[in-house]
mmCIF file of the N, C-alpha and C atoms, coordinates in Angstrom:
data_MODEL
# 
_entry.id   MODEL 
# 
loop_
_atom_site.group_PDB 
_atom_site.id 
_atom_site.type_symbol 
_atom_site.label_atom_id 
_atom_site.label_alt_id 
_atom_site.label_comp_id 
_atom_site.label_asym_id 
_atom_site.label_entity_id 
_atom_site.label_seq_id 
_atom_site.pdbx_PDB_ins_code 
_atom_site.Cartn_x 
_atom_site.Cartn_y 
_atom_site.Cartn_z 
_atom_site.occupancy 
_atom_site.B_iso_or_equiv 
_atom_site.pdbx_formal_charge 
_atom_site.auth_seq_id 
_atom_site.auth_comp_id 
_atom_site.auth_asym_id 
_atom_site.auth_atom_id 
_atom_site.pdbx_PDB_model_num 
ATOM 1   N N  . MET A 1 1  ? -20.576 27.767  -1.612  1.00 0.00 ? 1  MET A N  1 
ATOM 2   C CA . MET A 1 1  ? -20.659 26.404  -2.058  1.00 0.00 ? 1  MET A CA 1 
ATOM 3   C C  . MET A 1 1  ? -20.049 26.330  -3.460  1.00 0.00 ? 1  MET A C  1 
ATOM 4   N N  . SER A 1 2  ? -19.062 25.491  -3.619  1.00 0.00 ? 2  SER A N  1 
ATOM 5   C CA . SER A 1 2  ? -18.410 25.384  -4.932  1.00 0.00 ? 2  SER A CA 1 
ATOM 6   C C  . SER A 1 2  ? -19.001 24.217  -5.712  1.00 0.00 ? 2  SER A C  1 
ATOM 7   N N  . GLU A 1 3  ? -19.167 24.446  -6.985  1.00 0.00 ? 3  GLU A N  1 
ATOM 8   C CA . GLU A 1 3  ? -19.699 23.412  -7.861  1.00 0.00 ? 3  GLU A CA 1 
ATOM 9   C C  . GLU A 1 3  ? -18.548 22.666  -8.525  1.00 0.00 ? 3  GLU A C  1 
ATOM 10  N N  . THR A 1 4  ? -18.804 21.428  -8.839  1.00 0.00 ? 4  THR A N  1 
ATOM 11  C CA . THR A 1 4  ? -17.802 20.642  -9.558  1.00 0.00 ? 4  THR A CA 1 
ATOM 12  C C  . THR A 1 4  ? -17.741 21.161  -10.992 1.00 0.00 ? 4  THR A C  1 
ATOM 13  N N  . PRO A 1 5  ? -16.537 21.472  -11.491 1.00 0.00 ? 5  PRO A N  1 
ATOM 14  C CA . PRO A 1 5  ? -16.446 21.976  -12.853 1.00 0.00 ? 5  PRO A CA 1 
ATOM 15  C C  . PRO A 1 5  ? -16.829 20.892  -13.861 1.00 0.00 ? 5  PRO A C  1 
ATOM 16  N N  . HIS A 1 6  ? -17.355 21.344  -14.988 1.00 0.00 ? 6  HIS A N  1 
ATOM 17  C CA . HIS A 1 6  ? -17.756 20.424  -16.050 1.00 0.00 ? 6  HIS A CA 1 
ATOM 18  C C  . HIS A 1 6  ? -16.513 19.769  -16.651 1.00 0.00 ? 6  HIS A C  1 
ATOM 19  N N  . VAL A 1 7  ? -16.507 18.455  -16.661 1.00 0.00 ? 7  VAL A N  1 
ATOM 20  C CA . VAL A 1 7  ? -15.389 17.700  -17.231 1.00 0.00 ? 7  VAL A CA 1 
ATOM 21  C C  . VAL A 1 7  ? -15.839 17.178  -18.598 1.00 0.00 ? 7  VAL A C  1 
ATOM 22  N N  . PRO A 1 8  ? -15.146 17.571  -19.658 1.00 0.00 ? 8  PRO A N  1 
ATOM 23  C CA . PRO A 1 8  ? -15.567 17.119  -20.988 1.00 0.00 ? 8  PRO A CA 1 
ATOM 24  C C  . PRO A 1 8  ? -15.319 15.624  -21.175 1.00 0.00 ? 8  PRO A C  1 
ATOM 25  N N  . GLN A 1 9  ? -16.089 15.025  -22.053 1.00 0.00 ? 9  GLN A N  1 
ATOM 26  C CA . GLN A 1 9  ? -15.929 13.611  -22.378 1.00 0.00 ? 9  GLN A CA 1 
ATOM 27  C C  . GLN A 1 9  ? -14.628 13.387  -23.139 1.00 0.00 ? 9  GLN A C  1 
ATOM 28  N N  . ILE A 1 10 ? -13.966 12.298  -22.859 1.00 0.00 ? 10 ILE A N  1 
ATOM 29  C CA . ILE A 1 10 ? -12.754 11.942  -23.585 1.00 0.00 ? 10 ILE A CA 1 
ATOM 30  C C  . ILE A 1 10 ? -13.175 11.348  -24.925 1.00 0.00 ? 10 ILE A C  1 
ATOM 31  N N  . PRO A 1 11 ? -12.573 11.779  -26.030 1.00 0.00 ? 11 PRO A N  1 
ATOM 32  C CA . PRO A 1 11 ? -12.947 11.224  -27.333 1.00 0.00 ? 11 PRO A CA 1 
ATOM 33  C C  . PRO A 1 11 ? -12.732 9.709   -27.372 1.00 0.00 ? 11 PRO A C  1 
ATOM 34  N N  . ALA A 1 12 ? -13.608 9.021   -28.089 1.00 0.00 ? 12 ALA A N  1 
ATOM 35  C CA . ALA A 1 12 ? -13.558 7.558   -28.160 1.00 0.00 ? 12 ALA A CA 1 
ATOM 36  C C  . ALA A 1 12 ? -12.232 7.065   -28.729 1.00 0.00 ? 12 ALA A C  1 
ATOM 37  N N  . ARG A 1 13 ? -11.637 7.811   -29.640 1.00 0.00 ? 13 ARG A N  1 
ATOM 38  C CA . ARG A 1 13 ? -10.374 7.361   -30.236 1.00 0.00 ? 13 ARG A CA 1 
ATOM 39  C C  . ARG A 1 13 ? -9.241  7.338   -29.213 1.00 0.00 ? 13 ARG A C  1 
ATOM 40  N N  . LEU A 1 14 ? -9.370  8.075   -28.135 1.00 0.00 ? 14 LEU A N  1 
ATOM 41  C CA . LEU A 1 14 ? -8.343  8.087   -27.093 1.00 0.00 ? 14 LEU A CA 1 
ATOM 42  C C  . LEU A 1 14 ? -8.575  7.027   -26.018 1.00 0.00 ? 14 LEU A C  1 
ATOM 43  N N  . THR A 1 15 ? -9.779  6.478   -25.965 1.00 0.00 ? 15 THR A N  1 
ATOM 44  C CA . THR A 1 15 ? -10.079 5.470   -24.958 1.00 0.00 ? 15 THR A CA 1 
ATOM 45  C C  . THR A 1 15 ? -10.144 4.058   -25.523 1.00 0.00 ? 15 THR A C  1 
ATOM 46  N N  . ASP A 1 16 ? -10.013 3.920   -26.824 1.00 0.00 ? 16 ASP A N  1 
ATOM 47  C CA . ASP A 1 16 ? -10.077 2.613   -27.467 1.00 0.00 ? 16 ASP A CA 1 
ATOM 48  C C  . ASP A 1 16 ? -8.726  1.910   -27.337 1.00 0.00 ? 16 ASP A C  1 
ATOM 49  N N  . PRO A 1 17 ? -8.654  0.769   -26.640 1.00 0.00 ? 17 PRO A N  1 
ATOM 50  C CA . PRO A 1 17 ? -7.367  0.102   -26.447 1.00 0.00 ? 17 PRO A CA 1 
ATOM 51  C C  . PRO A 1 17 ? -6.892  -0.709  -27.650 1.00 0.00 ? 17 PRO A C  1 
ATOM 52  N N  . ARG A 1 18 ? -7.764  -0.941  -28.636 1.00 0.00 ? 18 ARG A N  1 
ATOM 53  C CA . ARG A 1 18 ? -7.381  -1.788  -29.762 1.00 0.00 ? 18 ARG A CA 1 
ATOM 54  C C  . ARG A 1 18 ? -6.163  -1.292  -30.527 1.00 0.00 ? 18 ARG A C  1 
ATOM 55  N N  . PRO A 1 19 ? -6.060  -0.011  -30.883 1.00 0.00 ? 19 PRO A N  1 
ATOM 56  C CA . PRO A 1 19 ? -4.858  0.425   -31.612 1.00 0.00 ? 19 PRO A CA 1 
ATOM 57  C C  . PRO A 1 19 ? -3.578  0.249   -30.803 1.00 0.00 ? 19 PRO A C  1 
ATOM 58  N N  . VAL A 1 20 ? -3.635  0.517   -29.528 1.00 0.00 ? 20 VAL A N  1 
ATOM 59  C CA . VAL A 1 20 ? -2.449  0.369   -28.681 1.00 0.00 ? 20 VAL A CA 1 
ATOM 60  C C  . VAL A 1 20 ? -2.025  -1.096  -28.608 1.00 0.00 ? 20 VAL A C  1 
ATOM 61  N N  . LEU A 1 21 ? -2.987  -1.981  -28.404 1.00 0.00 ? 21 LEU A N  1 
ATOM 62  C CA . LEU A 1 21 ? -2.679  -3.406  -28.350 1.00 0.00 ? 21 LEU A CA 1 
ATOM 63  C C  . LEU A 1 21 ? -2.129  -3.909  -29.674 1.00 0.00 ? 21 LEU A C  1 
ATOM 64  N N  . ALA A 1 22 ? -2.754  -3.492  -30.772 1.00 0.00 ? 22 ALA A N  1 
ATOM 65  C CA . ALA A 1 22 ? -2.311  -3.953  -32.087 1.00 0.00 ? 22 ALA A CA 1 
ATOM 66  C C  . ALA A 1 22 ? -0.915  -3.428  -32.424 1.00 0.00 ? 22 ALA A C  1 
ATOM 67  N N  . ILE A 1 23 ? -0.681  -2.148  -32.217 1.00 0.00 ? 23 ILE A N  1 
ATOM 68  C CA . ILE A 1 23 ? 0.625   -1.563  -32.543 1.00 0.00 ? 23 ILE A CA 1 
ATOM 69  C C  . ILE A 1 23 ? 1.716   -2.162  -31.661 1.00 0.00 ? 23 ILE A C  1 
ATOM 70  N N  . GLY A 1 24 ? 1.443   -2.302  -30.382 1.00 0.00 ? 24 GLY A N  1 
ATOM 71  C CA . GLY A 1 24 ? 2.436   -2.881  -29.477 1.00 0.00 ? 24 GLY A CA 1 
ATOM 72  C C  . GLY A 1 24 ? 2.782   -4.314  -29.844 1.00 0.00 ? 24 GLY A C  1 
ATOM 73  N N  . THR A 1 25 ? 1.765   -5.107  -30.164 1.00 0.00 ? 25 THR A N  1 
ATOM 74  C CA . THR A 1 25 ? 2.006   -6.500  -30.537 1.00 0.00 ? 25 THR A CA 1 
ATOM 75  C C  . THR A 1 25 ? 2.758   -6.594  -31.851 1.00 0.00 ? 25 THR A C  1 
ATOM 76  N N  . VAL A 1 26 ? 2.415   -5.744  -32.812 1.00 0.00 ? 26 VAL A N  1 
ATOM 77  C CA . VAL A 1 26 ? 3.122   -5.742  -34.100 1.00 0.00 ? 26 VAL A CA 1 
ATOM 78  C C  . VAL A 1 26 ? 4.580   -5.331  -33.908 1.00 0.00 ? 26 VAL A C  1 
ATOM 79  N N  . LEU A 1 27 ? 4.836   -4.356  -33.056 1.00 0.00 ? 27 LEU A N  1 
ATOM 80  C CA . LEU A 1 27 ? 6.219   -3.961  -32.796 1.00 0.00 ? 27 LEU A CA 1 
ATOM 81  C C  . LEU A 1 27 ? 7.015   -5.095  -32.146 1.00 0.00 ? 27 LEU A C  1 
ATOM 82  N N  . TRP A 1 28 ? 6.395   -5.834  -31.221 1.00 0.00 ? 28 TRP A N  1 
ATOM 83  C CA . TRP A 1 28 ? 7.080   -6.989  -30.630 1.00 0.00 ? 28 TRP A CA 1 
ATOM 84  C C  . TRP A 1 28 ? 7.311   -8.070  -31.674 1.00 0.00 ? 28 TRP A C  1 
ATOM 85  N N  . LEU A 1 29 ? 6.363   -8.227  -32.593 1.00 0.00 ? 29 LEU A N  1 
ATOM 86  C CA . LEU A 1 29 ? 6.543   -9.205  -33.664 1.00 0.00 ? 29 LEU A CA 1 
ATOM 87  C C  . LEU A 1 29 ? 7.715   -8.816  -34.560 1.00 0.00 ? 29 LEU A C  1 
ATOM 88  N N  . VAL A 1 30 ? 7.805   -7.541  -34.915 1.00 0.00 ? 30 VAL A N  1 
ATOM 89  C CA . VAL A 1 30 ? 8.928   -7.062  -35.728 1.00 0.00 ? 30 VAL A CA 1 
ATOM 90  C C  . VAL A 1 30 ? 10.248  -7.275  -34.988 1.00 0.00 ? 30 VAL A C  1 
ATOM 91  N N  . ALA A 1 31 ? 10.270  -6.945  -33.713 1.00 0.00 ? 31 ALA A N  1 
ATOM 92  C CA . ALA A 1 31 ? 11.490  -7.132  -32.923 1.00 0.00 ? 31 ALA A CA 1 
ATOM 93  C C  . ALA A 1 31 ? 11.879  -8.606  -32.870 1.00 0.00 ? 31 ALA A C  1 
ATOM 94  N N  . THR A 1 32 ? 10.899  -9.489  -32.729 1.00 0.00 ? 32 THR A N  1 
ATOM 95  C CA . THR A 1 32 ? 11.173  -10.920 -32.684 1.00 0.00 ? 32 THR A CA 1 
ATOM 96  C C  . THR A 1 32 ? 11.762  -11.404 -34.002 1.00 0.00 ? 32 THR A C  1 
ATOM 97  N N  . VAL A 1 33 ? 11.195  -10.952 -35.108 1.00 0.00 ? 33 VAL A N  1 
ATOM 98  C CA . VAL A 1 33 ? 11.707  -11.343 -36.422 1.00 0.00 ? 33 VAL A CA 1 
ATOM 99  C C  . VAL A 1 33 ? 13.133  -10.838 -36.616 1.00 0.00 ? 33 VAL A C  1 
ATOM 100 N N  . VAL A 1 34 ? 13.384  -9.602  -36.233 1.00 0.00 ? 34 VAL A N  1 
ATOM 101 C CA . VAL A 1 34 ? 14.738  -9.040  -36.371 1.00 0.00 ? 34 VAL A CA 1 
ATOM 102 C C  . VAL A 1 34 ? 15.731  -9.806  -35.509 1.00 0.00 ? 34 VAL A C  1 
ATOM 103 N N  . VAL A 1 35 ? 15.341  -10.101 -34.272 1.00 0.00 ? 35 VAL A N  1 
ATOM 104 C CA . VAL A 1 35 ? 16.232  -10.821 -33.367 1.00 0.00 ? 35 VAL A CA 1 
ATOM 105 C C  . VAL A 1 35 ? 16.508  -12.228 -33.893 1.00 0.00 ? 35 VAL A C  1 
ATOM 106 N N  . TRP A 1 36 ? 15.486  -12.903 -34.386 1.00 0.00 ? 36 TRP A N  1 
ATOM 107 C CA . TRP A 1 36 ? 15.678  -14.250 -34.911 1.00 0.00 ? 36 TRP A CA 1 
ATOM 108 C C  . TRP A 1 36 ? 16.513  -14.230 -36.186 1.00 0.00 ? 36 TRP A C  1 
ATOM 109 N N  . ALA A 1 37 ? 16.324  -13.209 -37.022 1.00 0.00 ? 37 ALA A N  1 
ATOM 110 C CA . ALA A 1 37 ? 17.077  -13.126 -38.282 1.00 0.00 ? 37 ALA A CA 1 
ATOM 111 C C  . ALA A 1 37 ? 18.546  -12.773 -38.052 1.00 0.00 ? 37 ALA A C  1 
ATOM 112 N N  . SER A 1 38 ? 18.865  -12.132 -36.951 1.00 0.00 ? 38 SER A N  1 
ATOM 113 C CA . SER A 1 38 ? 20.247  -11.720 -36.697 1.00 0.00 ? 38 SER A CA 1 
ATOM 114 C C  . SER A 1 38 ? 21.131  -12.868 -36.205 1.00 0.00 ? 38 SER A C  1 
ATOM 115 N N  . GLY A 1 39 ? 20.526  -14.005 -35.950 1.00 0.00 ? 39 GLY A N  1 
ATOM 116 C CA . GLY A 1 39 ? 21.316  -15.162 -35.517 1.00 0.00 ? 39 GLY A CA 1 
ATOM 117 C C  . GLY A 1 39 ? 21.696  -15.083 -34.053 1.00 0.00 ? 39 GLY A C  1 
ATOM 118 N N  . ASP A 1 40 ? 22.940  -15.465 -33.761 1.00 0.00 ? 40 ASP A N  1 
ATOM 119 C CA . ASP A 1 40 ? 23.397  -15.530 -32.374 1.00 0.00 ? 40 ASP A CA 1 
ATOM 120 C C  . ASP A 1 40 ? 23.700  -14.171 -31.763 1.00 0.00 ? 40 ASP A C  1 
ATOM 121 N N  . ARG A 1 41 ? 23.763  -13.154 -32.601 1.00 0.00 ? 41 ARG A N  1 
ATOM 122 C CA . ARG A 1 41 ? 24.138  -11.824 -32.109 1.00 0.00 ? 41 ARG A CA 1 
ATOM 123 C C  . ARG A 1 41 ? 23.180  -11.310 -31.035 1.00 0.00 ? 41 ARG A C  1 
ATOM 124 N N  . TRP A 1 42 ? 21.896  -11.488 -31.219 1.00 0.00 ? 42 TRP A N  1 
ATOM 125 C CA . TRP A 1 42 ? 20.892  -10.992 -30.276 1.00 0.00 ? 42 TRP A CA 1 
ATOM 126 C C  . TRP A 1 42 ? 20.144  -12.136 -29.593 1.00 0.00 ? 42 TRP A C  1 
ATOM 127 N N  . GLU A 1 43 ? 20.790  -13.269 -29.465 1.00 0.00 ? 43 GLU A N  1 
ATOM 128 C CA . GLU A 1 43 ? 20.139  -14.447 -28.894 1.00 0.00 ? 43 GLU A CA 1 
ATOM 129 C C  . GLU A 1 43 ? 19.588  -14.191 -27.489 1.00 0.00 ? 43 GLU A C  1 
ATOM 130 N N  . SER A 1 44 ? 20.255  -13.377 -26.716 1.00 0.00 ? 44 SER A N  1 
ATOM 131 C CA . SER A 1 44 ? 19.801  -13.115 -25.341 1.00 0.00 ? 44 SER A CA 1 
ATOM 132 C C  . SER A 1 44 ? 18.519  -12.284 -25.295 1.00 0.00 ? 44 SER A C  1 
ATOM 133 N N  . ALA A 1 45 ? 18.164  -11.618 -26.406 1.00 0.00 ? 45 ALA A N  1 
ATOM 134 C CA . ALA A 1 45 ? 16.945  -10.804 -26.444 1.00 0.00 ? 45 ALA A CA 1 
ATOM 135 C C  . ALA A 1 45 ? 15.713  -11.608 -26.850 1.00 0.00 ? 45 ALA A C  1 
ATOM 136 N N  . ARG A 1 46 ? 15.895  -12.833 -27.301 1.00 0.00 ? 46 ARG A N  1 
ATOM 137 C CA . ARG A 1 46 ? 14.757  -13.640 -27.744 1.00 0.00 ? 46 ARG A CA 1 
ATOM 138 C C  . ARG A 1 46 ? 13.701  -13.853 -26.666 1.00 0.00 ? 46 ARG A C  1 
ATOM 139 N N  . PRO A 1 47 ? 14.080  -14.193 -25.438 1.00 0.00 ? 47 PRO A N  1 
ATOM 140 C CA . PRO A 1 47 ? 13.036  -14.379 -24.414 1.00 0.00 ? 47 PRO A CA 1 
ATOM 141 C C  . PRO A 1 47 ? 12.214  -13.107 -24.167 1.00 0.00 ? 47 PRO A C  1 
ATOM 142 N N  . ALA A 1 48 ? 12.850  -11.957 -24.214 1.00 0.00 ? 48 ALA A N  1 
ATOM 143 C CA . ALA A 1 48 ? 12.110  -10.698 -24.005 1.00 0.00 ? 48 ALA A CA 1 
ATOM 144 C C  . ALA A 1 48 ? 11.136  -10.458 -25.143 1.00 0.00 ? 48 ALA A C  1 
ATOM 145 N N  . CYS A 1 49 ? 11.554  -10.748 -26.364 1.00 0.00 ? 49 CYS A N  1 
ATOM 146 C CA . CYS A 1 49 ? 10.665  -10.570 -27.513 1.00 0.00 ? 49 CYS A CA 1 
ATOM 147 C C  . CYS A 1 49 ? 9.480   -11.526 -27.451 1.00 0.00 ? 49 CYS A C  1 
ATOM 148 N N  . LEU A 1 50 ? 9.748   -12.769 -27.101 1.00 0.00 ? 50 LEU A N  1 
ATOM 149 C CA . LEU A 1 50 ? 8.662   -13.741 -26.985 1.00 0.00 ? 50 LEU A CA 1 
ATOM 150 C C  . LEU A 1 50 ? 7.717   -13.383 -25.837 1.00 0.00 ? 50 LEU A C  1 
ATOM 151 N N  . ALA A 1 51 ? 8.280   -12.867 -24.746 1.00 0.00 ? 51 ALA A N  1 
ATOM 152 C CA . ALA A 1 51 ? 7.433   -12.433 -23.630 1.00 0.00 ? 51 ALA A CA 1 
ATOM 153 C C  . ALA A 1 51 ? 6.565   -11.243 -24.047 1.00 0.00 ? 51 ALA A C  1 
ATOM 154 N N  . GLY A 1 52 ? 7.120   -10.329 -24.830 1.00 0.00 ? 52 GLY A N  1 
ATOM 155 C CA . GLY A 1 52 ? 6.336   -9.196  -25.327 1.00 0.00 ? 52 GLY A CA 1 
ATOM 156 C C  . GLY A 1 52 ? 5.182   -9.653  -26.191 1.00 0.00 ? 52 GLY A C  1 
ATOM 157 N N  . LEU A 1 53 ? 5.436   -10.629 -27.057 1.00 0.00 ? 53 LEU A N  1 
ATOM 158 C CA . LEU A 1 53 ? 4.361   -11.188 -27.881 1.00 0.00 ? 53 LEU A CA 1 
ATOM 159 C C  . LEU A 1 53 ? 3.298   -11.858 -27.016 1.00 0.00 ? 53 LEU A C  1 
ATOM 160 N N  . ALA A 1 54 ? 3.734   -12.599 -26.010 1.00 0.00 ? 54 ALA A N  1 
ATOM 161 C CA . ALA A 1 54 ? 2.793   -13.290 -25.132 1.00 0.00 ? 54 ALA A CA 1 
ATOM 162 C C  . ALA A 1 54 ? 1.934   -12.294 -24.343 1.00 0.00 ? 54 ALA A C  1 
ATOM 163 N N  . VAL A 1 55 ? 2.548   -11.247 -23.843 1.00 0.00 ? 55 VAL A N  1 
ATOM 164 C CA . VAL A 1 55 ? 1.792   -10.232 -23.090 1.00 0.00 ? 55 VAL A CA 1 
ATOM 165 C C  . VAL A 1 55 ? 0.792   -9.523  -23.998 1.00 0.00 ? 55 VAL A C  1 
ATOM 166 N N  . GLY A 1 56 ? 1.202   -9.214  -25.218 1.00 0.00 ? 56 GLY A N  1 
ATOM 167 C CA . GLY A 1 56 ? 0.284   -8.579  -26.167 1.00 0.00 ? 56 GLY A CA 1 
ATOM 168 C C  . GLY A 1 56 ? -0.901  -9.472  -26.487 1.00 0.00 ? 56 GLY A C  1 
ATOM 169 N N  . ALA A 1 57 ? -0.637  -10.757 -26.721 1.00 0.00 ? 57 ALA A N  1 
ATOM 170 C CA . ALA A 1 57 ? -1.718  -11.700 -27.011 1.00 0.00 ? 57 ALA A CA 1 
ATOM 171 C C  . ALA A 1 57 ? -2.634  -11.867 -25.797 1.00 0.00 ? 57 ALA A C  1 
ATOM 172 N N  . LEU A 1 58 ? -2.054  -11.939 -24.618 1.00 0.00 ? 58 LEU A N  1 
ATOM 173 C CA . LEU A 1 58 ? -2.848  -12.067 -23.394 1.00 0.00 ? 58 LEU A CA 1 
ATOM 174 C C  . LEU A 1 58 ? -3.715  -10.825 -23.173 1.00 0.00 ? 58 LEU A C  1 
ATOM 175 N N  . ALA A 1 59 ? -3.139  -9.660  -23.367 1.00 0.00 ? 59 ALA A N  1 
ATOM 176 C CA . ALA A 1 59 ? -3.892  -8.414  -23.174 1.00 0.00 ? 59 ALA A CA 1 
ATOM 177 C C  . ALA A 1 59 ? -5.056  -8.322  -24.153 1.00 0.00 ? 59 ALA A C  1 
ATOM 178 N N  . TYR A 1 60 ? -4.819  -8.681  -25.417 1.00 0.00 ? 60 TYR A N  1 
ATOM 179 C CA . TYR A 1 60 ? -5.909  -8.629  -26.379 1.00 0.00 ? 60 TYR A CA 1 
ATOM 180 C C  . TYR A 1 60 ? -6.973  -9.669  -26.041 1.00 0.00 ? 60 TYR A C  1 
ATOM 181 N N  . GLY A 1 61 ? -6.538  -10.827 -25.543 1.00 0.00 ? 61 GLY A N  1 
ATOM 182 C CA . GLY A 1 61 ? -7.502  -11.848 -25.136 1.00 0.00 ? 61 GLY A CA 1 
ATOM 183 C C  . GLY A 1 61 ? -8.397  -11.374 -24.000 1.00 0.00 ? 61 GLY A C  1 
ATOM 184 N N  . VAL A 1 62 ? -7.811  -10.734 -23.003 1.00 0.00 ? 62 VAL A N  1 
ATOM 185 C CA . VAL A 1 62 ? -8.593  -10.199 -21.880 1.00 0.00 ? 62 VAL A CA 1 
ATOM 186 C C  . VAL A 1 62 ? -9.557  -9.121  -22.380 1.00 0.00 ? 62 VAL A C  1 
ATOM 187 N N  . PHE A 1 63 ? -9.075  -8.243  -23.252 1.00 0.00 ? 63 PHE A N  1 
ATOM 188 C CA . PHE A 1 63 ? -9.932  -7.203  -23.808 1.00 0.00 ? 63 PHE A CA 1 
ATOM 189 C C  . PHE A 1 63 ? -11.097 -7.821  -24.572 1.00 0.00 ? 63 PHE A C  1 
ATOM 190 N N  . TRP A 1 64 ? -10.822 -8.833  -25.380 1.00 0.00 ? 64 TRP A N  1 
ATOM 191 C CA . TRP A 1 64 ? -11.847 -9.469  -26.195 1.00 0.00 ? 64 TRP A CA 1 
ATOM 192 C C  . TRP A 1 64 ? -12.915 -10.119 -25.310 1.00 0.00 ? 64 TRP A C  1 
ATOM 193 N N  . ILE A 1 65 ? -12.475 -10.807 -24.254 1.00 0.00 ? 65 ILE A N  1 
ATOM 194 C CA . ILE A 1 65 ? -13.421 -11.459 -23.342 1.00 0.00 ? 65 ILE A CA 1 
ATOM 195 C C  . ILE A 1 65 ? -14.277 -10.421 -22.624 1.00 0.00 ? 65 ILE A C  1 
ATOM 196 N N  . GLN A 1 66 ? -13.661 -9.325  -22.161 1.00 0.00 ? 66 GLN A N  1 
ATOM 197 C CA . GLN A 1 66 ? -14.422 -8.284  -21.471 1.00 0.00 ? 66 GLN A CA 1 
ATOM 198 C C  . GLN A 1 66 ? -15.409 -7.589  -22.415 1.00 0.00 ? 66 GLN A C  1 
ATOM 199 N N  . ARG A 1 67 ? -14.982 -7.347  -23.653 1.00 0.00 ? 67 ARG A N  1 
ATOM 200 C CA . ARG A 1 67 ? -15.881 -6.699  -24.617 1.00 0.00 ? 67 ARG A CA 1 
ATOM 201 C C  . ARG A 1 67 ? -17.063 -7.598  -24.926 1.00 0.00 ? 67 ARG A C  1 
ATOM 202 N N  . ARG A 1 68 ? -16.803 -8.888  -25.084 1.00 0.00 ? 68 ARG A N  1 
ATOM 203 C CA . ARG A 1 68 ? -17.888 -9.838  -25.353 1.00 0.00 ? 68 ARG A CA 1 
ATOM 204 C C  . ARG A 1 68 ? -18.867 -9.874  -24.183 1.00 0.00 ? 68 ARG A C  1 
ATOM 205 N N  . ALA A 1 69 ? -18.352 -9.856  -22.963 1.00 0.00 ? 69 ALA A N  1 
ATOM 206 C CA . ALA A 1 69 ? -19.215 -9.862  -21.782 1.00 0.00 ? 69 ALA A CA 1 
ATOM 207 C C  . ALA A 1 69 ? -20.030 -8.574  -21.696 1.00 0.00 ? 69 ALA A C  1 
ATOM 208 N N  . ALA A 1 70 ? -19.415 -7.450  -22.048 1.00 0.00 ? 70 ALA A N  1 
ATOM 209 C CA . ALA A 1 70 ? -20.138 -6.172  -22.002 1.00 0.00 ? 70 ALA A CA 1 
ATOM 210 C C  . ALA A 1 70 ? -21.256 -6.143  -23.031 1.00 0.00 ? 70 ALA A C  1 
ATOM 211 N N  . ARG A 1 71 ? -20.989 -6.665  -24.199 1.00 0.00 ? 71 ARG A N  1 
ATOM 212 C CA . ARG A 1 71 ? -22.020 -6.703  -25.240 1.00 0.00 ? 71 ARG A CA 1 
ATOM 213 C C  . ARG A 1 71 ? -23.151 -7.654  -24.870 1.00 0.00 ? 71 ARG A C  1 
ATOM 214 N N  . ARG A 1 72 ? -22.817 -8.708  -24.154 1.00 0.00 ? 72 ARG A N  1 
ATOM 215 C CA . ARG A 1 72 ? -23.798 -9.691  -23.718 1.00 0.00 ? 72 ARG A CA 1 
ATOM 216 C C  . ARG A 1 72 ? -24.635 -9.158  -22.552 1.00 0.00 ? 72 ARG A C  1 
ATOM 217 N N  . GLY A 1 73 ? -24.117 -8.149  -21.860 1.00 0.00 ? 73 GLY A N  1 
ATOM 218 C CA . GLY A 1 73 ? -24.833 -7.578  -20.726 1.00 0.00 ? 73 GLY A CA 1 
ATOM 219 C C  . GLY A 1 73 ? -24.509 -8.251  -19.413 1.00 0.00 ? 73 GLY A C  1 
ATOM 220 N N  . SER A 1 74 ? -23.370 -8.902  -19.342 1.00 0.00 ? 74 SER A N  1 
ATOM 221 C CA . SER A 1 74 ? -22.972 -9.593  -18.118 1.00 0.00 ? 74 SER A CA 1 
ATOM 222 C C  . SER A 1 74 ? -22.768 -8.607  -16.982 1.00 0.00 ? 74 SER A C  1 
ATOM 223 N N  . LYS A 1 75 ? -23.147 -8.992  -15.779 1.00 0.00 ? 75 LYS A N  1 
ATOM 224 C CA . LYS A 1 75 ? -23.031 -8.112  -14.616 1.00 0.00 ? 75 LYS A CA 1 
ATOM 225 C C  . LYS A 1 75 ? -21.597 -7.718  -14.299 1.00 0.00 ? 75 LYS A C  1 
ATOM 226 N N  . GLY A 1 76 ? -20.662 -8.651  -14.423 1.00 0.00 ? 76 GLY A N  1 
ATOM 227 C CA . GLY A 1 76 ? -19.279 -8.400  -14.039 1.00 0.00 ? 76 GLY A CA 1 
ATOM 228 C C  . GLY A 1 76 ? -18.428 -7.757  -15.116 1.00 0.00 ? 76 GLY A C  1 
ATOM 229 N N  . ALA A 1 77 ? -19.024 -7.422  -16.245 1.00 0.00 ? 77 ALA A N  1 
ATOM 230 C CA . ALA A 1 77 ? -18.255 -6.860  -17.347 1.00 0.00 ? 77 ALA A CA 1 
ATOM 231 C C  . ALA A 1 77 ? -17.888 -5.403  -17.090 1.00 0.00 ? 77 ALA A C  1 
ATOM 232 N N  . GLN A 1 78 ? -16.821 -4.977  -17.712 1.00 0.00 ? 78 GLN A N  1 
ATOM 233 C CA . GLN A 1 78 ? -16.427 -3.580  -17.614 1.00 0.00 ? 78 GLN A CA 1 
ATOM 234 C C  . GLN A 1 78 ? -17.446 -2.711  -18.342 1.00 0.00 ? 78 GLN A C  1 
ATOM 235 N N  . VAL A 1 79 ? -17.562 -1.477  -17.903 1.00 0.00 ? 79 VAL A N  1 
ATOM 236 C CA . VAL A 1 79 ? -18.515 -0.547  -18.497 1.00 0.00 ? 79 VAL A CA 1 
ATOM 237 C C  . VAL A 1 79 ? -17.790 0.314   -19.524 1.00 0.00 ? 79 VAL A C  1 
ATOM 238 N N  . GLY A 1 80 ? -18.414 0.549   -20.666 1.00 0.00 ? 80 GLY A N  1 
ATOM 239 C CA . GLY A 1 80 ? -17.855 1.441   -21.667 1.00 0.00 ? 80 GLY A CA 1 
ATOM 240 C C  . GLY A 1 80 ? -17.046 0.764   -22.751 1.00 0.00 ? 80 GLY A C  1 
ATOM 241 N N  . ILE A 1 81 ? -16.954 -0.546  -22.735 1.00 0.00 ? 81 ILE A N  1 
ATOM 242 C CA . ILE A 1 81 ? -16.246 -1.269  -23.795 1.00 0.00 ? 81 ILE A CA 1 
ATOM 243 C C  . ILE A 1 81 ? -17.269 -1.615  -24.874 1.00 0.00 ? 81 ILE A C  1 
ATOM 244 N N  . GLU A 1 82 ? -16.980 -1.182  -26.069 1.00 0.00 ? 82 GLU A N  1 
ATOM 245 C CA . GLU A 1 82 ? -17.920 -1.474  -27.165 1.00 0.00 ? 82 GLU A CA 1 
ATOM 246 C C  . GLU A 1 82 ? -17.244 -2.189  -28.290 1.00 0.00 ? 82 GLU A C  1 
# 
């Protein structure tokens, strides 16, 4: 009979999505500013930059709502978000 090997806990700093969301959104913001400042040269990249900002804002919004629900003790909330 084989036993399941002990799986160590993942450190909290590796499971926290806030730094990833913040860094990604800031990078899209920088890209948007650069594209807008360059004038017509990178005009075709503007929609991608704006979409990146929108996705970052949406992702952080979903995370914020789930974290609030988890702290409130809601049944449908994700587990482990603090």
